[in-house]
N, C-alpha and C positions, 0 to 999 in steps of 0.2 A: 151839740157836742156829738162827735161820732164816737164809737168804741175802738179805741186803739187796741188791738190785740197783742201788739208788742210790747207795749207799756214803756216806762222810760228807759232810755239807753244806758247801759252800765258805764262806769269810768273807762277811758281809752284803755285798751289793752286787757280788759278783764271781761271774763265771760260770766253768764248766769247759769247756775245750776237748776235746770228745769226738773229734775228727779226723772225717775223711769215712768211714772203716771201723770205727767204734767198735761195738762188740758188749757187750751187758751181761755182767758178770763176776759170780760168786758172791764170798761173803766170803773163799772159799778162794784166789781169783784165778783160777780156771778159767773158761773161756768158756761161758757158758749156752747151750744149743742154742736156736735161734729161728727162726720163720717167715721164708723168704727172699721178702720182699714187693716186687714189682716195681713195683706202682702200687696206687693206691687210690681208691676212689669212696665218696661217701654216697648210697645209693640211697633214693628217695622214691617211693611208690606214689600214684598218682592217679587220680581217677575222670574227670578233664577234663584231659587233656593240653594242649589248646589253651590253656586258661585258665591253667594253670600255666606254659607256655611264655611266654605274654603277660606274665604278671607279672614272672617272673625275668629274662626277656630285656629287655622294653619298659618296665617300671616300675622295677626294681632295677638293670637296665643292665648284666647280666652277659653275656659273649660266649657264643657258641655254640662248644661244642668238637666237637660232632658230633651229627648226628641219623641216626637209623635207623629201618628200616620194612620193608615188603615190598608190592610190587604198588602203588607210589606212595603208600602210606598210612603217614604217619610213627606209629611206636609208641613212640618214646621220643627224648629229647633229653638230652644232658650239656652242662653249663656249666662255664667255667673259674671257679673261686672260689678264688683264692689258690693254696696248694699242694695242693688237693684238687678233683677233679671232682664236682659235684653232678649226680646223673641222674634223671631223672624217667622213670617207664614208666607206662602205663596199665592198670595191674593192681589197682586198688583204692585205696581212700583212709584205710585203717585207721591211726589216729595211731601205733599200734605197728608200722606198716609201715616204719619206717626200718631200714636195715640198712648194714653196712660191707662193700664189695666190696673183696677183696684179691686182685690178681693174683699168681700163684706160678708157678714155672717147672714144677712137677710135683705136682698135687693128690694123687696116689696115695702119694707119699711123706710128704706132710705128713699125709695122712688115717690112715696106718699109725702115724705118731710121735704123732698127738694122741689116736688110740683108746687107744694104751697109756697115755697121760697121764690117762684118764677123762675126756676132754672131752666134754660133751653134745653129741651130734650126731644129724642126720636121715639114716638110711641109710648109703649108700656113695657115693662120686662117680659121677657119670653124664654121659654126653654128652647135652645139653639139645637139642631140635628146633632152636634158632638156631645149634647148632655148638660152643658152648663147654661144656667140662667143669667142672662145678660141684659144690660139697659144702658143705652148709649145717650150722654149729655155732653154739653160743650160750655166750656169756660166763658166768661165775658171777652178774653183775648182770642177766642177761637179755638182753644185746645180741645182736642176730642179726648173724652174720658168713656172707658166702659166700665161700669159697676158690675162685678161678677160674683155670683153666689154658686159654690161647689156644692152640689147635692151629696147627701151622705153615700150613695151608691156609685158615686163617679170614680173612674180610675185613678183621678188626680189625689184621690184620698188613700190611695193604696200604694205600696211599693212595686206592685207588679209591672214587668217590662212588656210592653206592647211588641208582638212579633209580627 
């Protein structure tokens, strides 16, 4: 018998109140260990950041959540899109370049746990040149996910604007 995380379906037309601290349970009633996601983003790689920014901002009308770059050159932009940020960066336009960005409190803890669970992954977590600690994994369906830890001294933890 497998652990059904969804449990029995509610009567047609009715929803189930999971509460604010709902965690998936196994059929035995025990809580299942899960990744502690602090925030998430959908990452889109683009060869033309200016054109992508113009379309999503000016044509579609999404509001800019943040822009980032170095030495006055924008290298990425994130848009508010309902409950998720859609972030574009100028690192290629491969259609398989979509990835889910999951901010976690401790990438090392998650990597140790997920490696034991035989999750497909690329290497070990590492601090990237832009200061974030990242670790790439892949779902059984082939979806690329990056688990990201934002160090306490990183600019993402402040309200400063990059110039």
